[in-house]
VEXSE-765914 format. One record per residue (C-alpha): residue in three letters; x, y, z. Coordinates in nm, 2 decimals. Layout:
(node "ALA", (X, Y, Z))
...
This chain:
(node "UNK", (1.74, 7.58, 17.85))
(node "UNK", (2.10, 7.43, 17.94))
(node "UNK", (2.33, 7.24, 17.80))
(node "UNK", (2.62, 7.34, 17.95))
(node "UNK", (2.73, 7.05, 18.20))
(node "UNK", (2.69, 7.02, 18.56))
(node "UNK", (3.11, 7.03, 18.56))
(node "UNK", (3.01, 7.46, 18.45))
(node "UNK", (2.86, 7.63, 18.70))
(node "UNK", (2.71, 7.99, 18.69))
(node "UNK", (2.64, 8.24, 18.87))
(node "UNK", (2.35, 8.55, 18.82))
(node "UNK", (2.34, 8.83, 19.08))
(node "UNK", (2.23, 9.22, 19.07))
(node "UNK", (2.40, 9.53, 19.12))
(node "UNK", (2.36, 9.90, 19.19))
(node "UNK", (2.48, 9.92, 18.86))
(node "UNK", (2.34, 9.62, 18.66))
(node "UNK", (2.36, 9.27, 18.64))
(node "UNK", (2.63, 8.99, 18.67))
(node "UNK", (2.65, 8.71, 18.49))
(node "UNK", (2.96, 8.42, 18.53))
(node "UNK", (2.98, 8.11, 18.44))
(node "UNK", (3.32, 7.85, 18.46))
(node "UNK", (3.43, 7.74, 18.14))
(node "UNK", (3.78, 7.64, 18.29))
(node "UNK", (3.99, 7.53, 18.04))
(node "UNK", (3.80, 7.64, 17.68))
(node "UNK", (3.97, 7.97, 17.50))
(node "UNK", (3.85, 8.33, 17.48))
(node "UNK", (3.75, 8.21, 17.09))
(node "UNK", (3.55, 7.84, 17.14))
(node "UNK", (3.28, 8.13, 17.36))
(node "UNK", (3.05, 8.30, 17.16))
(node "UNK", (2.77, 8.58, 17.39))
(node "UNK", (2.49, 8.66, 17.19))
(node "UNK", (2.20, 8.84, 17.20))
(node "UNK", (1.88, 8.65, 17.05))
(node "UNK", (1.48, 8.80, 17.05))
(node "UNK", (1.44, 9.03, 17.30))
(node "UNK", (1.60, 9.04, 17.68))
(node "UNK", (1.75, 8.71, 17.57))
(node "UNK", (2.15, 8.66, 17.64))
(node "UNK", (2.31, 8.34, 17.49))
(node "UNK", (2.66, 8.20, 17.63))
(node "UNK", (2.77, 7.92, 17.32))
(node "UNK", (3.07, 7.69, 17.22))
(node "UNK", (3.27, 7.41, 17.22))
(node "UNK", (3.54, 7.23, 17.36))
(node "UNK", (3.80, 7.09, 17.10))
(node "UNK", (3.89, 6.79, 17.20))
(node "UNK", (4.30, 6.74, 17.25))
(node "UNK", (4.50, 6.59, 16.91))
(node "UNK", (4.63, 6.22, 16.88))
(node "UNK", (4.97, 6.24, 16.85))
(node "UNK", (5.06, 5.96, 16.61))
(node "UNK", (5.29, 5.73, 16.89))
(node "UNK", (5.08, 5.87, 17.18))
(node "UNK", (4.87, 5.60, 17.34))
(node "UNK", (4.52, 5.72, 17.51))
(node "UNK", (4.45, 5.55, 17.80))
(node "UNK", (4.16, 5.72, 17.97))
(node "UNK", (3.93, 6.02, 17.79))
(node "UNK", (3.70, 6.21, 18.04))
(node "UNK", (3.73, 6.53, 17.91))
(node "UNK", (3.42, 6.59, 17.63))
(node "UNK", (3.50, 6.78, 17.36))
(node "UNK", (3.14, 6.90, 17.29))
(node "UNK", (2.91, 7.16, 17.23))
(node "UNK", (2.77, 7.39, 17.52))
(node "UNK", (2.45, 7.63, 17.51))
(node "UNK", (2.33, 7.91, 17.79))
(node "UNK", (2.07, 8.11, 17.76))
(node "UNK", (1.93, 8.34, 18.06))
(node "UNK", (1.62, 8.57, 18.01))
(node "UNK", (1.70, 8.93, 18.15))
(node "UNK", (1.49, 9.18, 18.31))
(node "UNK", (1.33, 9.45, 18.12))
(node "UNK", (1.57, 9.71, 18.28))
(node "UNK", (1.87, 9.54, 18.09))
(node "UNK", (2.06, 9.78, 17.89))
(node "UNK", (2.12, 9.53, 17.60))
(node "UNK", (2.32, 9.79, 17.37))
(node "UNK", (2.57, 9.80, 17.65))
(node "UNK", (2.69, 9.40, 17.79))
(node "UNK", (3.05, 9.33, 17.83))
(node "UNK", (3.23, 9.00, 17.78))
(node "UNK", (3.58, 8.95, 17.96))
(node "UNK", (3.73, 8.58, 18.02))
(node "UNK", (3.91, 8.58, 18.35))
(node "UNK", (4.12, 8.30, 18.46))
(node "UNK", (3.85, 8.05, 18.28))
(node "UNK", (3.55, 8.29, 18.41))
(node "UNK", (3.33, 8.44, 18.17))
(node "UNK", (3.24, 8.73, 18.29))
(node "UNK", (2.92, 8.89, 18.13))
(node "UNK", (2.83, 9.24, 18.30))
(node "UNK", (2.47, 9.43, 18.20))
(node "UNK", (2.41, 9.79, 18.32))
(node "UNK", (2.02, 9.93, 18.40))
(node "UNK", (1.83, 10.14, 18.30))
(node "UNK", (1.80, 10.42, 18.56))
(node "UNK", (1.45, 10.43, 18.69))
(node "UNK", (1.27, 10.79, 18.62))
(node "UNK", (1.09, 10.98, 18.91))
(node "UNK", (0.84, 11.15, 18.85))
(node "UNK", (0.83, 11.48, 18.79))
(node "UNK", (0.67, 11.62, 19.06))
(node "UNK", (0.52, 11.97, 19.05))
(node "UNK", (0.38, 12.17, 19.38))
(node "UNK", (0.03, 12.40, 19.25))
(node "UNK", (-0.15, 12.66, 19.46))
(node "UNK", (-0.50, 12.56, 19.48))
(node "UNK", (-0.73, 12.89, 19.66))
(node "UNK", (-0.53, 12.83, 19.92))
(node "UNK", (-0.44, 12.43, 19.94))
(node "UNK", (-0.16, 12.35, 19.79))
(node "UNK", (-0.22, 12.00, 19.54))
(node "UNK", (0.09, 11.84, 19.46))
(node "UNK", (0.04, 11.63, 19.10))
(node "UNK", (0.31, 11.41, 19.03))
(node "UNK", (0.45, 11.47, 18.62))
(node "UNK", (0.51, 11.12, 18.48))
(node "UNK", (0.74, 11.17, 18.07))
């Protein structure tokens, strides 16, 4: 479900170390954005863009900037380390990085069986 207007572009990619999500949130301050983990492996980005305050003597001719709430959810892969998520805002771009669990390789033990060698994988 996406309630972020199309002006908030986003991209996600996977690196050897983890998963990276970038969302364009130009004009928003750090305090106007929330990054949360919801349920199992759901990353939720939400917030509200504040409306400019109108001064007594101001006459506005056009308002095309939204001041609505926004919400974006991403389902994260099973290998995401949910307890190590980091987020930062750089020049109006929210960057969320999530490290991946290391893939465990099976421990292989060679066993001699009557002169023939048999390899038995051990998975823990």
